[in-house]
Structures are given as C-alpha cells and as structure tokens.
N, C-alpha and C positions, 0 to 999 in steps of 0.2 A: 437441765435446760433443753436438751435434745429431745427427751421423752415428753416434756411438757409441750413442746412445739408440735410434736407428732400427734399427741392425743387431742390437743385443743384446736390446732390450725388446720391440719391436713383433712379432716372430714369436712370442714367449712369450705376449703379450697376445692375439694373433689365435688361437693354438692353444686358449688357455683359453676364449675367446668361442665357439669352434666345438665344444667338447667336448659330447657328448650329455647328460652329467650336468648341465652348466651350462644347456643349453637346456631341459631337463626342468624344472630348478629354476626358471628364469625363467618358464616357462609356468605352473607351479604357483603361483608367486607373483603372477603377473598375475591369474590366476583368483580367488585369495584377495582381491587388491586390489579387483577389480571387485565381488566379491560381498559383501565385509564391510567393508573399510577405508573406502570411500566412505560407505556407509550409517552406519557407526558414528560417523564424523566429524559427519555431518549430525545424527544423534541426540544426540551429545554437545553440539553447538552448541544444539540446540533445548532440551535438558533441563538442561544444566549451565552453560551460558554465563552469566556474570554481567556485569551492565552496568557501565559506567564512563564517564568523561568522554570525549567523541568519538563515542560511539554515537548514531545518529540513529534515532528511533522514529516510526512512524505510529500516532497514537492516534485511535480512533473511539469517540464516546460517542453512542449512538443517541438519547438524550433531549435532547441539546444540540449542535446542529450547529456552533456557533461553536467548540467544542473540537476538532473534527475537523480535524487538521493534522498536519504533521511537526514534531518537537521534537528538539533537540540536547541531549544530557546535558552540562550545563555543567562547567566545571573544578572546581567545588565538588561535583560528583556529584549534582546535583539537576536536576529538570525543573519549569519554572514553566508552569502551565496556566491559562489565563484562566478565571475563574469557579470554579475549584477551589482554586488555591494552589500552593505549592511542595511537591514531593514528592521525598523522598530515593530515588535510584535506584541509586547506586553500591553494588556488592556483592550486588545482588538479581538473581535470575533474571527472565526476562521474565514468567513466570507470577506470581511473587511480586510484582513491581512492578504487574502488572495487578490483583492482589488488593488491594494498598495503594491504588491509584487508585480502585478500586471502593468501598472503605471511605470514602475521603475524599469521593467524589461522593455517597455515601449520605446525607451531612449535609444536602444540599439536594434530592436527587432520590430518589424512591421506586423501589427495585429497579433501579438503574442497569444498563444493558447496555454493557459496556466491551470493547474489543478493542485489543491492543497487539502490534505486530510490528516487528522490526528491519528497516529498509530500507537501512541503511548501517552497517557494522561499523567499529570502530577500525582503523587501518592496521597493517600489519606493516612490519618493517624488514629490509633485506638489505644486508650490508656485506662488504667484502673483495674478493676477486678475481672480480668479475662485471663485465660491461660497464657497467651503469648502477646503481651502488649508490644506495640512498636509501629513501625511504618510499613504500609502494604501498597502494592500497586492498585490503582483505581480502575474499576471496570464500569461500563454503563449499567444503569438500572440498580445501582448499589443502594441498599437501605441499611438501617441499623442492625436488623437481625442478620442479614448477610455479612455485615462487617464483624459481628460478634462470632459468626460461624467461621470466618476466615481467620480470626484470631484464636481459634481453638475452642470457642465456647467460654462460658462463664467460669471464673476461676474458683468459685466456691460452690459446692453442692448445697442446694436447698432440699429439705426433706421431701417436699412434694415432687421434686425432680421434673416439674413440668417444663421449666426453662431448658434444662439439659436435653430433654427429649425433643422439644421444639427446635432446638439448635441443630440436633442430628437430622431432623426432617428438613429443615431449611437448607442445611448443607447438601443433603442428598438431592433435593430438588434443584439447587443451584448447580450442582455438578452435572445432573442430567440435562438441564436446559443448556448449559454451556457446551456440553459434549454434543447435543443435538444440533446446535447452531454451527459448531465446528465441523461436524460431519456433513451437514447440508452444504456449507460453504466449500468444503473440499470436493464434494461431488460436482457442484456448480463450476468450480475452477478447473476440475479435470475435463469437464465437457468443453470449457472455454479453450483449454490447451489443445484438445483434439481438433477443435475448429481452427485454431491458429495453425496447427500442423498441416491441415488440409487446405489452407489459404482460403477459407470460406469468406464470403462477402459479408455475412452477417452472423450474429450469434444471439441465441435466446434459449433459455433453459425451458423444457416442457412445462407448460402451465398446469397440466394434469398430473404431474409427477407425484407419486405416493408420499415421498418424504417431504414434499413442499407444504402440505396441509398442516402438519403438526409443528412447523418451525416458525418461531417468531421472526419478524423482519425479513421474510423470505424474498419479498419484492425488492427490498433494499440490497440484499445480497446479490440478487440477480442483476439489478441495475448497476451495481458497482462492478460486477464481472463484465458486463456488457460494455461499460465505459472503458475499462482496462483493455478489453479486447480491441475496441476501436482505436484506442490510442497506440497500442503495440503494433497493430496491423498497419495503421497509417505511418507510424514511425519506420517500420520495416520497408514499406513500399517506397517511402521517400528516400531512404538510404540506398535501396536497390535501384531506384530510378536514376539517382545521382550517379551511381557507378555505371549503369547502362548508358547513360548519356556520355560519360567519359569514354566508355568503350566505343560508342558509335563515333565520337569525335576522333578518336585515334584511328579507327578504320578509314574514316573520311580523309584524314591527313595522309595516311599511307597511300591511298589511291591517288591523292593529289600529287604527292611526291613522285609516285610511280609514273604518273602522266608527264610530269616535268622532266623526269630522267629520259623518257622515251622521246620527248620533244628535243631535249638537248642532244640525244644520239642522232636524231635526224639532222640537226644543225651541224653536228660534227662530221657526219658523212658528206654533207654538202660542202663544208670547208675543205675536207680532204680531197674531194673531186676537183674543186676549184684550184687547190694548191697544185695538184698534179698537172692540170692544164697550163697553169702559169709557169711552172717549171720548164715545161716543153717550149713554151713561148719565149722564155728568157734565153734558152739555148739558141734560139734563132734570132734573138736580139730584139724581140718585139716588146717585151715587158721589162720594167726596171726592177731592181733589187728591192726598192722601197715598197712596191706593191706586194711583192712576195712576203716581205717581212711583216707587213700589216695582216696579211691572211694568216701567217704563222701565229701572230699575237692573238688574233681573234680565236684561233683554234685552242691556244692555251687557256684563254679565259673560259671557253665553253667546257673544257675539261675540269677547270677549277670549280666552276659552278656546278657541274654534274657531281663532283666529289662532295661538295658542300650539301647538295640536295640528297645525296645518298647517305650522308652522316645524319641528316635530320630524319630521314626515313627510318634508319636504324633505331634512332631514339624513340620514334613513334611506335616502332614494333616492340621495343622494350616496354614502353608504357602501355601498350595493348595487352602484352602478356601479364604485366602487373595488375591491370584492371580486371582481366579475366580471373586471375587468382584471388583478388579481393571479392569478386562476386561469388566465386566458389566457396571461399572461406566464410563469407557472410551467410550464405544459405546453409552450409554445413554446420557452423557454430550455432546458428539459430535452431536447426533441427536437433542437434545434440542437446542444447539447453532445454528445449521443449520436451524431448524424450526423457531427460533426467527429471524434470519437474512432474511429468506424467507418472513416472515411476514412484516418485515421492508421494504424490497424492494417492496413488493406488495403495501404497503401504499405509498411509495415514488413514485412509477409509477403512481399511481392514482393522487397524488398531482402534479407531474411534467406534466402529461398529461393535466391537467387543466391550468397549468401555460403556457404551450406552446400555447394553444388555446388563452389565454389572451394575450400573447406576440404577436401573429399573428394579433389579432384584434387591439392591440395598434399600431403596425407597419402600418396596413392598414389605421388607422386614422391619423397618423403623416405624411403619404405620403412617397414619395421616393426622396425627395429633396437632393441634393448633394452639396458638397463644391468643389471649385477649390483645388485640392490636393497641388498646389504650395503655398497655404497659403492665408490669407486674410489681406489686408493692415490695417485693424482695429486692429489687434493684432500682436505683435512681440513675437517670440518663441525663447528661449535659453535653451540649453540642456548641462548639466554638467555630465561628466562620469569620474569616478575615480579621482574626484577632479579637473578636467580640463574641460574648456568649449570647446565644439565641434565647430570647425570653419565652417564646412560645413553648407549649408542651411538646415533648419529644417522645414518639412512640416507637415500637419496633419496626413499623413500616415507613418511618420518616426517611425520605431520601437524603443521600449524601453526595457531595461534590468533591472534586480534588482539593486538597489542602484543608479539608475539614478535620477537626480534632474532636473525637468522641471520647467522653469520660463515662465509663461504667462503674458505678459506685454501689457496693452492697449496702442495703439498708439494715444497720445493726439492730434497730428496734424490732424489726420483723424477725430477725434471727433469734432474738431473745424471747420472741412470742409475745411481745407487749402490744 
C-alpha cells in the first residue's frame, strides 16, 4: 500500500504544488492572511469576545489600589472584587464588564477610573490525529495550522510529507513572530520603566525605532505601555501627595502647639509676678487669702494646659517622624521595584534577542514551503464551537477562539491511495 501510494499519488501531489496557478494562489492568500486575517481576528477578540469561566483579567482601579490585581472568572461566571462585590462577567464583552464594574464602584467612589484587560484566555482543545492532543492556552491570532503546530504536528506521516513540512514552517514562523513581539514589548516597557524612574511627565517610544517597523501591533504595545505609565505615575503621585499633605499638617500642628506653649509660658510668668505682689500685699493686710488662692488655681490650670499641649505636640512629632519614614519608604521601595524590573527586562531582552536569531535561522533551514489553504485531502478538519459543529468548510487558515474544539481526522481513503 505504501509503495502504491508513493508511485501513484506523490507525483500528482508534487505537480500540483509546483503549478504556477497554485503558487500564485498561495502567494495571494498569504498576502491576504497577513494584511487582513490577523488584524480581523485581533479586532474580533477585542470587540466581540465575550467573557466566561476560565478567563483571567487584570483589573486596575485608580482610586483604590487594593483592587488592583488579577482575577479569574469563576465557574459561575462571576468575579469577586474586594471592596466592590461580586460582578457578573459571563456573556459580557470586556468593555461592557468594565462599564458594569465602573457602575458598581461608583457606589462608593466618585468618578472611578477603571481599566480591565484580558491577560489569559480560556483554553482551546485539539483532538484526533495530532501528536499531542489535549487542552492548550489560547493566544490571539490562532488558526487551525498554528493549533496543529502547538499540538506537535500531525500524528501520522503522509508520504508526501507536505503537511509535516508546512507545520514545521508554521511553527517556526509563529515562534519568530511571538518572540519579536515579546522582544519589542520588553524594549518598550524598559523605556517606560526608565521614564518612571526619572519621574518624567510623559512617555512615548520613538516612532522611528528600528525594531518597531517589523513588529505587528507596535502601536497597541506602545499605547498600552503609555497608559500603564500614566496610571502608575498618577497613582504614585497621589500616594506621595497624600503623605506630603499629612507631613505638612503635622508640621503645622507642631508649630501651632509650640505657639500655644509659648503663650501659656507668658501667661504663667504673668501669674507668678501677680502672685508675688499679692503675697507682699497680704503681709501688709491689704489682700485676702481668697484672692491669692484664686491666682494659685489659675497658675495650676495654666501648668496643666501647658502639659496637655506639650503632650499633643510630642504626639504630632511622632506622627511627623512616621510620615517622613513613609515618604522615604515609598520612594525607596518604588525605586527598588523599578530597578528590579529594569534588570529583569534587560535580561529578557538579551534572552529574546538570542531566540529571535535562533528562530530566524530555524526558519531559514525549514524553508518557505506552503500548504494549499483550502486544506489537504489527507486530513479532514471538524470544528465545534459552543457545543455545535460548524457546518462551513474548515481550512488551515480558519481562525480559532477560546473554548473551540478542533478535530483532526486522517483520511483513510487517501492513505490507501484510493
């Protein structure tokens, strides 16, 4: 059977792959894929993707840093946020969920500033005749061929080996594209961190940077970094301003208490002078004991008030020292955090730069072989979405979304050469 297939089918397949019409069609489809399919998938995910159990979100609330964290949409389709409550997420787009969160936060916060982004999508599933069937993390711009590559390629070798070679090319391209995006993102965020460290007013990555031109979604990466820069800088300035206001209030209190103590001292000196005169007058029989006793009581009250004010002043001095330490710690911890992040990005850039060079070399070795995007008769593809089989034709460039189940089924009739 193997020999029969090789002698009868392989020449036909090879001639088909080498036809000018086929090559032209492949080139056209590749151009369309790069220019429209990828961007349309990203836009669809951004605008039409609905949340469900398993999605992981990063939530940022400018007015309450305790909320800022990552959250998993639970199996009941809700997200529980400290200080805000339980919010229904299932079936909502990211923007609609963001709006609902903003409405809920507005119950306790005036004009809340809310940001929600997906950091981890629900997985997709690939089953059938692939090397490693199972569940895999979803990534934007995923299509059938990339899914097969993620699953280790087709599970059965076809004599023509066109599919296996195409999978290797697709996998190399996917790896190169992902590493280029990760490298560019790391460079942008390194520049952002340096701007944060320098307390710059604004941040923008150079528009004419050499690595920007070859990176997909470069503008989105820069816009995201700029938004994160503004949020972090504003959050830091708010916290610093709050501590500085506390510091200024403590300084004002100390000055006020000191002025009161000085005033009380003047009153005490006046009382003591008056008491001395009254005591002389009493010896001459001019002033009664009742008058002297009243001045003595007044003096005791002044001393008690002075002691109370001095106690309050010491407490304000303690509060002032605490506020100074908090400001020092806030600035120091922020700088340490930024320095550590800068070091991590510098290490990551070195590692990713090496991987990009390796990916490019691997792609050069595997060649630029392509598949007919309409599919290959050696395999049959079935796609199930929301529990229902899609009736339309599935090709190797068909896009996938989270929770999709892809079946790859070897065509036994083709294997037998029929």
